[in-house]
Steps between C-alpha positions, in 0.01 A plus 500: 500500500269272691668510838207684652274203439751283679504722807197299605751250626589738780169681519277260684285692740540819299855596590576607146269660249491327164504714191195381307470516128275765354158389384147465619329189623261377239136486595436221255308187580602245757603249240194285545346523153610183328427131490721231649837631382650152479708553191859569607814360352683279746324176414334446838144386559335838466391570855738796505427632154787312342384202298705589196208596275478819295229682688241442229274257683180693475627816667565340837779737595562722800658830594703613800659817634875502564676779689868555430760752615790441261782687336442614141698210354329245724158645424557489125607136522201409719261664256640288219467180701142581597416561135642157422303336780178666385562390141564141601213466747229749408506630858530872569746649750444864593847611615490819704745713699379547859545876486693521826666280758368155424433384855313820581292469184414141593404610852245735343381302202450151643265603786303700243469193277695669222837330533687308233466128448879469510803717555877464469723560800764331714399215730540683829137611501369142499486454878396857562198474269419131554396565860266783406139392553280808506516521208731227372769617259623176342342202325614144556531359148608153606194348331529715187866465406610184323870569453722295728673712759803278448547699178651775713797514734433412861539858623262624233223251567526560873476875443165463323339309787392583854329264745437248219332758275631580150476875450703554185746353253869601482696612197826661618715565802718794593764589754800731520854407411830660396543709185853605409661722240748282312700809404566561869510143634736243351342200671173493695562453873422162648538611862407807696867568566570510126206733444613736776848515347356608165261751659786652698693553181221700337334676795571875491180681602661845499542455125165335441635145483360217710565137568141380482147591393257341747178617678634400840198609706258276312432168682430312178825608338716431807329179612781288353763653726288499815404135446840381374588316821179300505281739694151593382365850526165329551471123544177417320500133595511570874345848484792648689675834464869437438642833394663542843663155496877469527508369141315803364723735702807339344343551161432862587870545569574376146243743363666787684829402338363563150271790595795733550571486125164628372392859416376707792136484391384138546189552288448278198540761228813654650659159529425356158608812311850477646554162342315581177721807453818296543578649841512169688634156408212312666126514548273267691162501331239287330426360152256784430807724452674264259380663179556853626852425620592318181412822317714706740803275560679378191653198671259390770553190710259323734601246762381360830567694817842422651519258786532627857724276711410223258127568522287595201288810575140384544313766306124529502341395173161582359293270281287677240145362484177526313279544807144365502264762640199438720298657218512154342297350786185670372592493132353256250713209388611664173662784695674255730618299200628811321699624799645166609549393140718804427711429807547134405577580137749776579684337789552164324589634154873430462538744211350784704711419803824483300419819307428685824829378643690627197318830454373596847756333727229288661635206699303191391319278748365257241698186578561395139647841413708528817672176415551536125827697508383763251492797738736794460791531738333801664175318566693194617679718755170625638360147502800381700452780749134403536620149585719647776218710640160460659152605383355801675275370779134511403358483853291808585726573799769600250306823452623608844865435418585741219461840666696430823785339304509786249517756779774301677707493181455875460615569856811286453585652162464853644719411800213562736511158665726200540392214276440249781280746686317591180413138425395444863268799476358382167431154642327648802280720283406206278408278793286775649314531170426129464 
């Protein structure tokens, strides 16, 4: 499973430890040992290492370090794609596992001048790292990237930018939506009332049966319910805390309605196993579980979250990026071309994007693939839920939001505090921290 990587979406500010992949950080070179690296494969003018040549122009190729924290299946696929990129361009990509929690490794490596030239992660670090100045953590590649940002969906291209800087390129999105066991559910629910009726039919905790598998104390996972009535946990445009708004409190009431049908332990592992073992008709989870659940549930269905009083739950979504590291600012042009060239090549390659959608459950953000109608029904369901939702705010102030909201959800779930009071307290704590 790769859910631990995705816990970053609720772990801003360190509220949740990420389980890093095993492996040591390479002490290889900084990727600055080539020529001009302008030999990629997307037919552009070469300033980004992608002029369509074969990499044999007198050895003018570059190398770059890429840090990834992927599941085994994702890592195997990425290795194959990098091999293809290297073969086509002559550039070298040194792919490495960070050897621990990625953000912590970056916090150590970049100030020491030993960070990667690029890394893969969701977009919600863009604002947090873009404002870092001593030392800087990100590189504005606006002048190095030739691909048109119109190649990507609007949400994806916005996620890669902050204050007019381009700090990465997007290749997939992710959010949570509704899984259901077709052997237990005749028709997927379209409304919350229909879902509650089905959960009530199956919920029998004394005999190990539940209505729902859902990590209900995780702000990322429950964002759709809390924001269903139009409220924003954090309003990035106006930089206002909204978790204590009347709209969010109404959404919290809807969340409490479904929370009573989950296993007693709200932790991720305890929740997902109930559904995987056939002990619950529903799960609310992300595309990273698609392959695992298809192996566990013979007849697995995926659909959008049911409407709440006619409102689509506004789930948080993450946009996966190839980040451009500040290491590139002092690198020679071949290293810049190798790193940005890989990102351009990968994120605009329709075959790669469609294969990842089919095999990894990635939700495409490449506009031509999104609109071609060739996606599986499961990926289409996630894509539709992304359309109903909102990208996780990238503003650095979002770092102060996660922990108070998590703790408020825990108090409500454990019957330690009324939900309105819990959200009021969370909002107060956030405002004090800003």
